[in-house]
C-alpha positions as a printed NumPy array, in Angstrom:
array([[-27.785,  55.863,  32.947],
       [-27.128,  52.141,  33.271],
       [-24.025,  52.46 ,  31.078],
       [-22.598,  55.183,  33.332],
       [-23.305,  53.157,  36.456],
       [-21.74 ,  50.051,  34.93 ],
       [-18.622,  52.046,  33.96 ],
       [-18.352,  53.466,  37.492],
       [-18.601,  50.009,  39.059],
       [-16.057,  48.662,  36.551],
       [-13.626,  51.457,  37.427],
       [-14.021,  50.801,  41.155],
       [-13.353,  47.085,  40.652],
       [-10.319,  47.84 ,  38.471],
       [ -8.863,  50.098,  41.162],
       [ -9.55 ,  47.524,  43.882],
       [ -8.007,  44.72 ,  41.819],
       [ -4.92 ,  46.851,  41.16 ],
       [ -4.447,  47.126,  44.922],
       [ -5.296,  43.502,  45.704],
       [ -3.453,  41.8  ,  42.83 ],
       [ -0.416,  43.944,  41.925],
       [  1.452,  40.996,  40.427],
       [ -1.276,  39.83 ,  38.047],
       [ -3.242,  42.931,  37.133],
       [ -1.536,  45.862,  35.399],
       [ -3.09 ,  49.312,  35.787],
       [ -1.001,  52.398,  35.105],
       [ -3.185,  55.05 ,  36.786],
       [ -6.735,  56.197,  37.464],
       [ -7.146,  57.729,  34.013],
       [ -6.366,  54.375,  32.426],
       [ -8.876,  52.746,  34.797],
       [-11.559,  55.217,  33.691],
       [-10.793,  54.718,  30.   ],
       [-10.777,  50.927,  30.372],
       [-14.079,  51.015,  32.284],
       [-15.782,  53.063,  29.556],
       [-14.343,  50.906,  26.757],
       [-15.42 ,  47.724,  28.564],
       [-18.934,  49.103,  29.104],
       [-19.251,  49.899,  25.391],
       [-17.839,  46.515,  24.362],
       [-20.307,  44.818,  26.686],
       [-23.144,  46.715,  24.994],
       [-21.99 ,  46.186,  21.411],
       [-19.988,  42.973,  21.128],
       [-20.974,  40.791,  24.083],
       [-24.547,  39.999,  22.895],
       [-23.131,  38.735,  19.596],
       [-20.541,  36.57 ,  21.364],
       [-23.192,  35.094,  23.657],
       [-25.428,  34.37 ,  20.683],
       [-22.595,  32.661,  18.793],
       [-21.634,  30.572,  21.821],
       [-25.184,  29.872,  22.98 ],
       [-24.798,  26.061,  22.933],
       [-21.749,  26.303,  25.23 ],
       [-23.521,  28.777,  27.504],
       [-26.527,  26.457,  27.787],
       [-24.467,  23.292,  28.324],
       [-22.387,  25.001,  31.026],
       [-25.507,  26.515,  32.653],
       [-24.184,  30.014,  32.002],
       [-20.666,  29.492,  33.324],
       [-19.192,  29.97 ,  29.847],
       [-20.289,  33.599,  30.03 ],
       [-17.408,  34.122,  32.492],
       [-15.012,  33.036,  29.747],
       [-16.672,  35.568,  27.436],
       [-16.291,  38.254,  30.122],
       [-12.598,  37.406,  30.49 ],
       [-12.193,  37.612,  26.712],
       [-13.862,  41.041,  26.77 ],
       [-11.352,  42.128,  29.416],
       [ -8.482,  40.835,  27.281],
       [ -9.845,  42.783,  24.306],
       [-10.053,  45.892,  26.483],
       [ -6.45 ,  45.313,  27.578],
       [ -5.435,  45.06 ,  23.934],
       [ -7.148,  48.381,  23.146],
       [ -6.019,  50.393,  26.205],
       [ -2.29 ,  50.837,  26.888],
       [ -1.394,  50.65 ,  30.568],
       [ -4.158,  48.121,  31.286],
       [ -3.434,  44.405,  31.174],
       [ -3.161,  40.997,  32.781],
       [ -0.266,  38.626,  33.36 ],
       [ -2.339,  35.687,  32.089],
       [ -5.829,  34.769,  30.985],
       [ -6.569,  33.41 ,  34.477],
       [ -5.968,  36.829,  36.015],
       [ -8.471,  38.204,  33.507],
       [-10.85 ,  35.411,  34.504],
       [-10.516,  36.329,  38.19 ],
       [-11.178,  40.018,  37.473],
       [-14.124,  38.989,  35.25 ],
       [-15.555,  36.997,  38.146],
       [-15.207,  39.974,  40.493],
       [-16.694,  42.326,  37.878],
       [-19.648,  39.999,  37.387],
       [-20.332,  39.876,  41.124],
       [-19.984,  43.647,  41.538],
       [-22.242,  44.406,  38.571],
       [-24.788,  41.893,  39.834],
       [-24.849,  43.543,  43.256],
       [-24.643,  47.225,  42.314],
       [-25.986,  47.596,  38.768],
       [-28.472,  44.796,  38.23 ],
       [-29.984,  45.077,  41.7  ],
       [-32.183,  47.965,  40.544],
       [-33.734,  45.875,  37.772],
       [-34.786,  43.052,  40.1  ],
       [-38.227,  43.645,  41.522],
       [-39.844,  41.516,  44.179],
       [-43.618,  41.392,  44.086],
       [-45.491,  40.854,  47.3  ]])
């Protein structure tokens, strides 16, 4: 269920970024957005934990900020796998990664945070 919700949030952010940043973010159509969202969700489940483990010293030294670089790299890998989905530069991927991180934190991870009273 979490994978489906993460893919839905990713697709919504991709569509919003395509409207907000037409010069830096390349998105052919909604089908490409859906495919890229599913591929990114699977890559985040399969490959991202390994990348974080391998770069753990950098993640710790940067207080977690290096994970945004990993997220941007995951987006670039998704762009390499999905035709019609891409970025003009790595910094556009970084900006979309930042927006994806914020959206997933608000909409997906909010359910896993419990406040005890």
